[in-house]
One Martini backbone bead per residue (centre of mass of N, CA, C, O) as a GRO file, in nm:
protein
  103
    1UNK     BB    1  -9.387  -0.195   6.372
    2UNK     BB    2  -9.595  -0.400   6.251
    3UNK     BB    3  -9.631  -0.705   6.113
    4UNK     BB    4  -9.834  -0.616   5.899
    5UNK     BB    5  -9.659  -0.383   5.788
    6UNK     BB    6  -9.417  -0.549   5.708
    7UNK     BB    7  -9.564  -0.727   5.502
    8UNK     BB    8  -9.665  -0.494   5.325
    9UNK     BB    9  -9.391  -0.375   5.250
   10UNK     BB   10  -9.266  -0.625   5.122
   11UNK     BB   11  -9.486  -0.671   4.906
   12UNK     BB   12  -9.459  -0.389   4.770
   13UNK     BB   13  -9.134  -0.431   4.694
   14UNK     BB   14  -9.084  -0.699   4.547
   15UNK     BB   15  -9.141  -0.633   4.242
   16UNK     BB   16  -8.925  -0.411   4.226
   17UNK     BB   17  -8.681  -0.583   4.285
   18UNK     BB   18  -8.713  -0.783   4.055
   19UNK     BB   19  -8.710  -0.574   3.822
   20UNK     BB   20  -8.417  -0.444   3.909
   21UNK     BB   21  -8.273  -0.765   3.920
   22UNK     BB   22  -8.354  -0.954   3.650
   23UNK     BB   23  -8.532  -1.126   3.802
   24UNK     BB   24  -8.613  -1.453   3.814
   25UNK     BB   25  -8.454  -1.747   3.881
   26UNK     BB   26  -8.528  -2.034   3.677
   27UNK     BB   27  -8.463  -2.301   3.912
   28UNK     BB   28  -8.598  -2.558   4.072
   29UNK     BB   29  -8.354  -2.681   4.221
   30UNK     BB   30  -8.235  -2.420   4.344
   31UNK     BB   31  -8.492  -2.327   4.483
   32UNK     BB   32  -8.523  -2.572   4.670
   33UNK     BB   33  -8.254  -2.541   4.812
   34UNK     BB   34  -8.303  -2.253   4.941
   35UNK     BB   35  -8.572  -2.319   5.076
   36UNK     BB   36  -8.463  -2.534   5.269
   37UNK     BB   37  -8.269  -2.355   5.418
   38UNK     BB   38  -8.470  -2.142   5.508
   39UNK     BB   39  -8.662  -2.323   5.671
   40UNK     BB   40  -8.459  -2.420   5.885
   41UNK     BB   41  -8.373  -2.143   5.996
   42UNK     BB   42  -8.650  -2.009   6.052
   43UNK     BB   43  -8.751  -2.222   6.266
   44UNK     BB   44  -8.494  -2.113   6.467
   45UNK     BB   45  -8.586  -1.843   6.507
   46UNK     BB   46  -8.722  -1.563   6.674
   47UNK     BB   47  -8.947  -1.571   6.407
   48UNK     BB   48  -9.115  -1.846   6.294
   49UNK     BB   49  -9.398  -1.704   6.195
   50UNK     BB   50  -9.272  -1.607   5.954
   51UNK     BB   51  -9.320  -1.597   5.596
   52UNK     BB   52  -9.071  -1.698   5.456
   53UNK     BB   53  -8.890  -1.588   5.157
   54UNK     BB   54  -8.709  -1.687   4.858
   55UNK     BB   55  -8.510  -1.515   4.606
   56UNK     BB   56  -8.375  -1.553   4.293
   57UNK     BB   57  -8.165  -1.346   4.123
   58UNK     BB   58  -8.095  -1.251   3.776
   59UNK     BB   59  -7.771  -1.196   3.869
   60UNK     BB   60  -7.416  -1.151   3.888
   61UNK     BB   61  -7.433  -1.031   4.134
   62UNK     BB   62  -7.309  -0.996   4.470
   63UNK     BB   63  -7.595  -1.077   4.674
   64UNK     BB   64  -7.785  -0.991   4.978
   65UNK     BB   65  -8.128  -0.959   5.108
   66UNK     BB   66  -8.388  -0.780   5.301
   67UNK     BB   67  -8.725  -0.761   5.400
   68UNK     BB   68  -8.989  -0.703   5.536
   69UNK     BB   69  -9.170  -1.007   5.611
   70UNK     BB   70  -8.943  -1.224   5.473
   71UNK     BB   71  -8.797  -1.100   5.234
   72UNK     BB   72  -8.560  -1.284   5.039
   73UNK     BB   73  -8.224  -1.247   4.885
   74UNK     BB   74  -8.048  -1.395   4.607
   75UNK     BB   75  -7.794  -1.437   4.388
   76UNK     BB   76  -7.648  -1.609   4.136
   77UNK     BB   77  -7.366  -1.496   4.195
   78UNK     BB   78  -7.348  -1.596   4.484
   79UNK     BB   79  -7.401  -1.899   4.430
   80UNK     BB   80  -7.150  -1.936   4.240
   81UNK     BB   81  -6.940  -1.863   4.477
   82UNK     BB   82  -7.018  -2.084   4.643
   83UNK     BB   83  -6.870  -2.379   4.817
   84UNK     BB   84  -7.126  -2.424   5.014
   85UNK     BB   85  -7.393  -2.472   5.214
   86UNK     BB   86  -7.280  -2.312   5.453
   87UNK     BB   87  -7.248  -2.044   5.305
   88UNK     BB   88  -7.544  -2.008   5.230
   89UNK     BB   89  -7.656  -2.028   5.520
   90UNK     BB   90  -7.509  -1.781   5.632
   91UNK     BB   91  -7.647  -1.575   5.454
   92UNK     BB   92  -7.940  -1.641   5.521
   93UNK     BB   93  -7.913  -1.604   5.827
   94UNK     BB   94  -7.839  -1.309   5.817
   95UNK     BB   95  -8.106  -1.213   5.686
   96UNK     BB   96  -8.293  -1.320   5.902
   97UNK     BB   97  -8.175  -1.139   6.124
   98UNK     BB   98  -8.282  -0.876   6.009
   99UNK     BB   99  -8.581  -0.943   6.029
  100UNK     BB  100  -8.600  -1.022   6.334
  101UNK     BB  101  -8.465  -0.730   6.420
  102UNK     BB  102  -8.584  -0.499   6.243
  103UNK     BB  103  -8.385  -0.346   6.015
   0.00000   0.00000   0.00000
């Protein structure tokens, strides 16, 4: 699958994921926090040219996942469970790995 097709597929599914998962968790401080972690890890990934983006989903479920094209998700439930920035970074890094490996 081409990178353009990956981006198209991710963009196509993004709004569906958000709608099915309680919407976007609107907390500017927390969003900036996870964006900063994402940016640092993505820059040193195998595919730093992908425009990675992370969305916090407004659900108490504990989950994280990614779509092709760099669309990455964590739930507020997962963030509430995390004990440190390192734990959040490990989860985000894991999801970036799925995207870069084209899983």
